[in-house]
Residue, then its C-alpha position, 0 to 999 in steps of 0.5 A: x242626625x246629619x247628611x253624610x254626603x255633602x254638596x260638591x264644590x261646584x254645586x248647582x241647581x238640580x244637585x241632590x244629597x240623600x241620607x237615611x234616618x231610620x226607615x225614612x230617606x231624606x233628599x236635599x235638592x238645590x232648587x232655583x228660587x223663582x220668587x226672588x227678584x233683583x238683589x237691589x229690590x230684595x235687600x237694602x245695602x245696594x246702590x240705586x239701579x234703574x229699570x231698563x232704560x233707553x237713554x245714555x248714562x248721565x255723569x255719575x252713572x255706570x252701565x250695569x247691563x245692556x241688551x241688544x235693543x239698546x236698553x240698559x240698567x244704570x248704576x248710580x255711583x254718585x248716589x251710591x257713594x253718598x249712601x255708602x258714606x252715610x251708612x258706613x259701607x266698607x269692603x275688603x280689605x276692611x277698615x283700611x283707608x279713609x272713609x271716602x276710600x272705604x265707601x268707594x271700595x264698597x260701591x265698586x264691590x256692590x257694582x260688581x256684585x250687581x253686574x254679576x247677577x245681571x250677567x247670570x253669574x249667580x242666582x237665588x236658590x233654595x234648599x228643599x228637602x223631601x221625605x220618602x219611605x220605600x220609594x214612596x214620597x211622603x212629602x216632596x216639600x218637607x222643609x226648605x230655605x230660600x233666598x240663598x245666593x248661589x255663589x255668595x261672597x259671604x260664604x267665599x269658596x265654601x258655599x257648598x259647605x253652607x248649602x250642606x249646613x242648611x240641609x243639615x239644619x232643615x233635616x230634623x224638621x223634614x224627618x218630623x214632617x215625614x213621620x207625621x205624613x207616615x202616621x196619617x197615611x197608615x191611619 
């Protein structure tokens, strides 16, 4: 049981793929994940980022993003470097250079990734599967996975393959939910 279609190379929110399983039609859709917040609040492994502030940056800080109202988010490079050394952060090319060079490279990569999020260059998405039969939706939220980076570096240029993989992993659950809904509807 698998989707024959795949999400396109430039897959984005609203894109769908569909497959038939018996008499059921299952649709996987990429959906904006409105419940996820800033990455530095959602996951460990990031340098400290301030809330929106109206002050000049201090030594050891970089402006992560700014607004037209003179507010800015600041990334504490100095503290991030301490954390990176303590926790053994590294970034491409991995395991090259000194511990300090590895930490500096990882902090820069983290800063760039957080800046990209602030600039809306990536967002959090989910893959949501719905099940229908004969055009009648049995369950519009039969299975899902949320909190996926829309262009995750972890998946390189093949993020669309990962999104399709997620849809395929959720497919058996969605079919089971659809069959159960169909039995309940007919009883």
